[in-house]
Every structure is written in C-alpha cells, then in structure tokens.
C-alpha positions as CSV (number, residue, x, y, z in Angstrom):
1,M,28.0,97.2,41.9
2,P,27.9,100.1,40.2
3,T,24.9,103.0,41.5
4,I,23.2,104.4,38.6
5,D,20.7,107.6,38.5
6,L,18.0,106.1,36.1
7,S,17.1,109.5,35.2
8,N,20.8,109.8,33.5
9,I,20.9,106.6,31.9
10,T,23.1,107.6,28.6
11,D,25.6,108.7,31.3
12,F,26.2,105.7,33.0
13,V,25.7,103.4,29.8
14,V,27.8,105.7,27.2
15,N,30.2,108.1,28.9
16,E,31.1,105.8,31.7
17,G,31.5,102.6,29.3
18,H,29.3,100.3,31.5
19,G,27.2,99.6,28.1
20,V,24.2,97.7,28.4
21,K,26.0,94.9,30.1
22,G,26.4,97.0,33.2
23,L,22.6,97.8,33.2
24,S,21.9,94.0,32.8
25,E,23.8,93.4,35.7
26,I,22.6,95.8,38.3
27,G,19.4,93.9,37.9
28,L,16.8,96.0,36.5
29,Q,13.3,94.7,36.1
30,K,12.0,97.2,33.6
31,L,13.4,98.2,30.6
32,P,14.4,102.0,30.9
33,K,12.4,104.5,28.4
34,Q,15.6,105.1,26.2
35,Y,15.6,101.5,24.7
36,I,11.8,101.4,24.0
37,Q,11.6,101.2,20.1
38,P,8.4,101.9,18.1
39,I,6.0,99.3,17.7
40,E,6.9,99.3,14.1
41,E,10.3,98.4,14.8
42,R,10.0,95.4,16.7
43,I,9.5,91.8,15.7
44,T,6.3,89.9,16.5
45,T,5.0,86.5,16.0
46,N,3.0,87.8,13.0
47,T,6.1,89.0,10.9
48,V,8.1,86.2,11.1
49,I,8.0,83.1,8.9
50,L,8.6,79.9,10.8
51,D,8.8,77.1,8.1
52,D,11.5,78.5,5.9
53,Q,15.3,79.3,6.0
54,I,18.3,80.7,4.4
55,P,20.1,78.2,2.0
56,I,22.9,76.2,3.8
57,I,25.8,75.6,1.3
58,D,28.3,72.8,2.1
59,M,31.9,74.0,0.9
60,S,33.6,70.7,1.8
61,N,33.6,69.7,-1.9
62,W,34.9,72.9,-3.6
63,D,37.6,71.5,-5.7
64,I,35.6,68.5,-7.0
65,H,32.3,70.3,-7.4
66,N,33.4,73.9,-7.4
67,K,30.7,74.4,-10.4
68,L,27.7,73.0,-8.3
69,V,28.6,75.2,-5.1
70,S,29.5,78.4,-7.3
71,E,26.3,77.9,-8.6
72,N,24.4,77.5,-5.1
73,I,26.6,80.8,-3.7
74,C,25.2,82.9,-6.9
75,N,21.5,81.6,-6.2
76,A,21.7,82.4,-2.8
77,A,23.3,85.8,-3.2
78,E,20.6,86.6,-5.8
79,K,17.6,85.3,-3.8
80,W,18.2,85.6,-0.7
81,G,21.5,87.8,-0.2
82,F,22.3,85.7,3.1
83,F,23.2,82.1,3.4
84,Q,24.9,79.9,5.9
85,I,28.2,77.7,4.8
86,I,29.7,74.2,6.7
87,N,32.4,72.5,6.3
88,H,34.6,75.8,5.3
89,D,37.9,74.7,6.7
90,I,38.1,76.9,9.4
91,S,38.6,74.8,12.6
92,L,36.4,74.8,15.5
93,E,39.0,75.5,17.8
94,V,39.8,78.9,16.0
95,L,35.8,79.7,16.1
96,E,35.5,78.8,19.7
97,S,38.7,80.8,21.0
98,V,37.5,83.9,19.5
99,K,34.1,83.4,21.3
100,D,36.0,82.9,24.5
101,A,38.1,85.9,23.9
102,T,35.2,88.1,23.1
103,Y,33.4,87.1,26.7
104,R,36.8,87.6,28.2
105,F,36.7,91.4,26.8
106,F,33.5,92.2,27.9
107,K,34.0,90.8,31.3
108,Q,36.6,93.4,32.2
109,P,35.7,96.1,34.4
110,A,33.8,99.4,32.4
111,V,36.9,101.4,33.2
112,E,39.1,98.9,31.1
113,K,37.1,98.9,28.1
114,N,36.2,102.5,28.2
115,K,39.8,103.1,27.4
116,H,38.9,102.3,23.6
117,S,35.8,104.9,23.7
118,K,35.5,107.4,20.9
119,E,36.8,109.8,23.5
120,N,39.7,107.8,25.0
121,S,40.9,105.8,22.2
122,S,44.0,106.7,20.8
123,T,43.3,105.6,17.2
124,N,40.0,105.4,15.1
125,N,40.6,102.3,14.1
126,V,39.7,100.8,17.6
127,R,36.2,101.8,19.1
128,Y,34.5,100.4,21.9
129,G,30.9,101.6,22.0
130,T,27.0,100.7,22.7
131,S,23.9,100.8,20.5
132,F,25.0,102.2,17.2
133,T,25.1,106.1,17.0
134,P,23.5,107.2,20.1
135,K,23.4,110.7,19.3
136,A,21.3,110.0,16.7
137,E,19.0,107.3,17.7
138,K,15.6,108.2,18.9
139,A,15.6,104.6,20.7
140,L,18.8,103.0,21.9
141,E,19.8,99.4,20.9
142,W,20.4,96.8,23.2
143,K,24.1,96.0,22.3
144,D,27.7,96.9,23.0
145,Y,30.5,96.3,20.9
146,L,34.3,96.5,19.8
147,S,35.2,97.5,16.4
148,L,38.6,96.9,15.3
149,F,39.7,98.1,11.8
150,Y,42.7,95.8,10.5
151,V,45.5,98.2,9.1
152,S,48.5,95.3,9.6
153,D,49.9,93.1,12.2
154,E,52.0,95.5,13.9
155,E,49.1,98.3,14.4
156,A,47.3,95.3,15.5
157,A,49.7,94.1,18.1
158,A,50.3,97.7,19.5
159,L,46.7,98.9,19.3
160,W,44.1,96.2,19.6
161,P,43.1,95.1,23.4
162,S,45.2,92.2,24.5
163,A,42.3,90.5,25.9
164,L,41.4,89.1,22.5
165,R,43.8,90.6,19.9
166,D,45.4,87.2,18.8
167,E,42.1,85.4,18.6
168,A,40.6,88.0,16.5
169,L,43.8,88.2,14.2
170,E,43.7,84.2,14.0
171,F,40.0,84.6,12.8
172,M,40.4,87.1,10.4
173,R,43.9,85.1,8.7
174,N,41.7,82.0,8.8
175,S,38.9,83.7,7.1
176,E,40.8,84.9,4.4
177,I,40.7,81.8,2.4
178,V,37.3,81.1,2.6
179,M,36.5,84.9,1.8
180,K,38.4,84.5,-1.7
181,K,36.8,81.4,-2.8
182,L,33.5,83.1,-2.1
183,L,34.2,86.1,-3.9
184,E,35.7,84.1,-6.5
185,A,32.5,82.3,-7.4
186,L,30.4,85.4,-7.0
187,M,32.8,87.3,-9.5
188,K,32.3,84.4,-12.0
189,G,28.5,84.3,-11.7
190,L,28.8,88.1,-12.7
191,N,30.9,87.1,-15.8
192,V,34.0,89.1,-14.3
193,K,36.8,86.9,-15.2
194,E,39.9,89.1,-13.6
195,I,39.2,89.7,-10.0
196,D,40.4,93.2,-8.1
197,E,40.9,92.0,-4.7
198,S,41.9,95.4,-3.7
199,V,38.6,96.8,-4.7
200,L,36.7,93.9,-3.4
201,M,38.5,93.1,-0.1
202,G,41.0,95.9,0.2
203,S,40.3,96.7,3.8
204,K,38.6,94.3,6.8
205,R,37.1,95.1,10.3
206,I,36.2,92.6,12.8
207,N,33.6,93.3,15.5
208,V,32.7,91.5,18.7
209,N,29.1,92.2,19.8
210,Y,27.7,91.6,23.3
211,Y,23.9,91.5,23.7
212,P,23.3,91.2,27.5
213,K,20.2,89.7,28.8
214,C,17.4,92.1,28.7
215,P,14.1,92.8,30.8
216,N,11.3,93.5,28.3
217,P,12.8,92.0,25.2
218,E,9.9,92.5,23.1
219,L,10.1,96.2,23.6
220,T,13.4,96.8,22.4
221,V,16.0,95.4,19.5
222,G,19.6,94.1,19.9
223,V,20.2,95.5,16.5
224,G,17.7,97.6,14.3
225,R,17.1,96.9,10.7
226,H,19.6,97.7,8.6
227,S,21.8,95.9,5.4
228,D,25.6,96.0,5.8
229,V,27.7,98.4,4.1
230,S,30.5,95.7,3.2
231,T,31.3,93.8,0.2
232,L,30.6,90.5,2.2
233,T,30.3,89.9,5.9
234,I,31.3,86.6,7.3
235,L,29.3,86.3,11.0
236,L,30.2,83.9,13.6
237,Q,27.6,83.7,16.0
238,D,26.8,81.7,19.3
239,N,24.2,78.9,19.9
240,I,21.4,81.3,21.3
241,G,20.1,82.6,18.1
242,G,18.4,86.0,17.6
243,L,19.4,87.0,14.0
244,Y,16.4,87.5,11.5
245,V,16.8,88.4,8.0
246,K,14.0,90.3,5.7
247,K,12.7,87.8,3.1
248,M,13.0,89.4,-0.1
249,D,9.8,91.4,-1.5
250,S,7.9,91.1,1.5
251,D,7.4,92.5,5.1
252,M,8.1,89.2,6.6
253,W,11.5,87.7,8.6
254,V,12.9,84.8,8.7
255,H,15.1,83.7,11.7
256,V,18.8,82.3,11.1
257,P,19.3,79.4,13.4
258,P,22.9,78.8,14.8
259,I,24.7,75.6,13.4
260,H,27.3,74.7,15.4
261,G,30.7,75.0,13.3
262,A,28.7,77.2,10.5
263,L,29.4,80.7,9.3
264,V,27.0,83.1,8.0
265,I,27.5,85.0,4.8
266,N,25.6,88.0,3.8
267,I,26.2,90.3,0.7
268,G,26.8,93.9,1.7
269,D,25.8,97.3,-0.2
270,A,29.1,97.5,-2.2
271,L,28.4,94.2,-3.7
272,Q,25.0,95.1,-4.3
273,I,26.3,98.2,-6.0
274,M,29.1,96.5,-7.9
275,S,26.6,93.9,-9.4
276,N,24.1,96.7,-10.3
277,G,21.6,95.1,-8.1
278,R,21.8,91.4,-8.9
279,Y,23.2,90.3,-5.7
280,K,21.0,91.4,-2.8
281,S,22.2,93.3,0.2
282,I,19.3,92.5,2.4
283,E,18.0,94.3,5.7
284,H,18.4,92.0,9.0
285,R,18.0,92.8,12.5
286,V,18.9,91.2,16.1
287,M,16.3,90.4,18.7
288,A,17.1,91.0,22.3
289,N,16.9,88.2,24.4
290,G,15.2,87.9,28.2
291,K,16.7,84.8,29.0
292,N,20.5,84.5,27.8
293,N,23.5,86.4,27.1
294,R,24.5,86.5,23.2
295,I,27.6,87.4,21.2
296,S,28.7,87.3,17.6
297,V,32.1,88.2,15.9
298,P,31.4,89.5,12.0
299,I,34.3,90.3,9.8
300,F,33.5,92.6,7.1
301,V,35.1,92.7,4.0
302,N,35.2,96.1,2.1
303,P,36.5,98.0,-0.6
304,K,39.5,100.6,0.5
305,P,38.3,103.9,1.5
306,T,39.7,105.7,-1.0
307,D,38.1,103.4,-3.9
308,I,35.4,104.3,-6.0
309,I,32.8,101.8,-6.4
310,G,30.0,101.6,-9.1
311,P,28.5,99.1,-11.3
312,L,31.4,96.8,-13.0
313,K,31.6,97.2,-16.6
314,E,31.6,93.5,-17.1
315,V,28.3,93.3,-15.3
316,L,26.7,96.1,-17.7
317,L,28.2,94.5,-21.0
318,E,26.9,90.9,-20.6
319,S,23.3,92.1,-19.4
320,G,22.9,95.2,-21.6
321,E,21.6,96.9,-18.6
322,E,21.8,100.7,-17.8
323,P,23.8,101.3,-14.2
324,I,21.1,101.7,-11.3
325,Y,24.0,103.3,-9.2
326,K,26.4,106.0,-9.7
327,Q,30.2,105.8,-9.2
328,V,30.6,107.0,-5.2
329,L,33.9,107.4,-3.3
330,Y,33.2,104.5,-0.8
331,S,34.6,106.5,2.4
332,D,31.6,108.8,1.5
333,Y,28.8,105.9,1.2
334,V,30.1,104.6,4.7
335,K,30.1,108.1,6.5
336,H,26.4,108.3,5.2
337,F,25.7,105.2,6.8
338,F,27.2,106.0,10.7
339,R,26.0,109.4,10.9
340,K,22.6,108.3,11.3
341,A,20.2,105.6,12.8
342,H,19.7,102.0,11.7
343,D,16.7,102.7,8.8
344,G,16.9,99.4,6.8
345,K,17.7,99.9,3.2
346,D,17.8,103.5,3.0
347,T,21.7,104.1,2.8
348,V,21.6,102.5,-0.7
349,D,19.7,105.3,-2.1
350,F,22.6,107.4,-1.5
351,A,24.3,105.6,-4.6
352,K,21.0,105.5,-6.5
353,I,21.1,107.2,-10.1
354,N,18.0,109.5,-9.6
C-alpha cells in the first residue's frame, strides 16, 4: 500500500500516477479538500427530474423502417441532443470485452500506467491522466482516464497499451457501421445529399474512464458539466449509472439509466455548429459514487484537426437562415476546450458570430 502525504495529494495523484483510484484504495474516510466542488457544481435531488428520460431508439429494423428510425434519430438530436440505441448489431461479446479490458488496464500498478502520462508518453496520441485539466481546475474531478487518438492500426499496435489495445480497436471497428448509419440519418434530416465522411468522421478518439468509489461523493463530481467537442460521441457505460444530461431550456438534470447492451449517443459541438444550431450539443456530467467503482468507454467521432468547420451550405440554403457560427479551424476549437476547466457550454461561444 503506497504512503501518501495528505498535504501534497496532487503529487501522489497526478505526478506519481496513482490517480483517484490510488486515493480510493488507501481507504480515505474523508474527501480531500482539492476535490470539493462549489455548491453550484454539485447535483442535488432538487435539480434532478425523476420522471423523464432521453429517447431510446431501436435500430433493429433499420433496413425496413429506415425513414421512421431516421426521423426518431433527428428528433432526438433536436430536442435532447442525447439518445440511447438498442439492437445496433454490435455484439455483447465486443462490449463486454472492452469493459473487461478497461478494468485490466486500471488494475495495473501506477508505475505502469504512468508510462503513458503527458510527461512520460512517447506520443501525444496516448495519454493517461486524472481529472480533466488539473493545472486549470479550482476543484479536481474524481476520475482517471486513458485517451487514445486513432491514426492507424499499425500505430495502435506499436503505441497503445497491450492491456486493452485489441479490445479497444475491435470496439472502434464494430462501431464504424453504427456511426455511418447515424450520420446518414442526421445529414438526411439537414437535406445534405452527399455526406463528406472525411469532415464528419475524419478522426476518432477512444477513451476509457475509471470512477472509483468515493468518500463523500455528494461533495464532488466524476466529470463536471460540459458538452463534447466531437461530431458524435458513442458511449458504452457499465451497469452502475451516474451520467446526467441537462434538460433543454431548463436548469434540471435527467439521469441516463444503464440498459444492458445499449449505447448512449450524443451530439457534439462540431455537429451543432455544422447544423447551425438545429442539432443540440447538450451539457452532461457524471456523479461520483460512494458504493461502487464505475467505468465508461466513449468513442469521439470528430472532424480532422486540419478541417475548417462551420454551418453547412445546404442547411443555410434550405432554411434561409443566417449563420450563427463562423468558420473555425477544428484544432483551434479543440485547443480552446482543453486549455480550461469544464465550464458547461461556454466552449461553443468560441465559434459564435458576435
């Protein structure tokens, strides 16, 4: 069992690579002050809607009922920005394998995981870390993660950790058809006839997230409120729960209950910008848990870093609307997101026309 100087938790958690998993496992009875969130950033029973939920869309009849399923997808993207899909043809075996591999990676000693930290990794495409941006945050988040930017199978074979490389790649490969179907439906809803896959899904990143048991979970967060910078995010969550989505035009939050075999889909900022605000990238957050460890595996489908994104011309022609967003270099947008703490929807203002 590692020893810890409570006056220098950041060194133990961040620099030595123990993460919050290391804190959880030494049996802390009290949440360290570095993790105590301001009251306004915590979820309480007063801000949760219990009798509402994001849409659940059955993909099993895609070929027969394509029009109806597509309409449901577009409707969910406009009114919620989030939905779950079932019967999507990615096998349970693939989903369970990547969850098992996530646990396998995080069970490794800190010294092994820390080989992939910002300071030690041989590439920016493989990054192990904790919280979100510890140097920019006033209060830390109760989460450890490994982030893997996909370039090629060859690079992944050479650089991704062997504890989960094969399973992560298999999940990404199997998700490809689902991504394309979803984007096909969403583009059709915008009257876009020719889909430019290189812009919509020109790059991909897969993260594995670990949220260990937490003392005083009501005082902190697993992930602070934010929206994703992606085109689409495809999330595999385990059976613990804790993901909350902000209900549109309100200050209330809705829990996303785990459904065995389902995937959670959410619209990212890039697609909100490209749709000129028709599809909504919605704030979400994760609560800490006092009883169970939790994992999740999101795949972020993004434009290429070198792409210029802005409202699609077909959207503006069809609606006659003026553009709400300017043309921005996607890598500039992403850098703006990662250089600060989670702050709700403030990132998208970076692309707004003033």
